N, C-alpha and C positions, 0 to 999 in steps of 0.2 A: 918516441920518433917516428917509427914506421908507421903508425897508426894516422899520425899528423898529416905524413907525406901522401898517404893513400888517399885522406879524405881531402887534401889540396888536388890531387889528380882526378878525383871524382866530381868535386864541383866545378873545375874548370872543365871537365868532358862536358857536364850536364850544363853549363854556360854555353860552350860553343853548339851544342846540339839544339838550344833554343834559339841560339841567334843565327844557325842554318835553318830553323824552321820559319822563323820570322822572315827571313829573306826569300824563301819559296813562296809565302803566303803575298810578299808584296810584287814578286814578279808574277803569280799567277791571277793577280787583280783581285785578290779576297778584301782588299781595301778601296777599290775603286770608287765607289760612292755610297757611302752608308746612309745618305740622306734621301735616295730615291725611291726606296720602298714606301717611306711617310708621305711622300707627294704623290706617287701613283697612285694610293687607295682613295685619294681625294680628286682625282681627275675626273672629268665628265667622259666616260669611255662608251664605247656601244652598250646599248641595253641588251639584256640577256633575252633570249626567246624564251616566251612561257613554257613549261612544260605540257606534253602532250599526254593525255591518259593512256594508260596501257591496257586498261581493262577491255578497249572495242567498243566502248559506247561512245555515240557521237550525240550533240543535240541536233533535234529537228530544227529545220531551218524556218518552218513557218510558224509551230507553236511555242518552241523553246523546251519541248519535252525531249526527254532522253530516249534514243531507239538502241536497243539491244540489237547484237548481230543475229541473224537466224540461227535455230539450233542451241542456242545457249538459255539457260533459265535464269542468268542474271546473279547469281549466287556465287 
């Protein structure tokens, strides 16, 4: 009889804890708009800027050749 009463109390406590956790999630807008992330990735947003090279090499404006900064061997 004592084990049954203990299991009933534990299950009620777990149920109340789960209900409180659910209420907290609803109050903190965890379920605000679950469809938005799917739509947001399909939107045509601003294009990302192309990455800039970090090596310091720049293309020459006239010939299209790559100029290395002075003092570097390019390796």
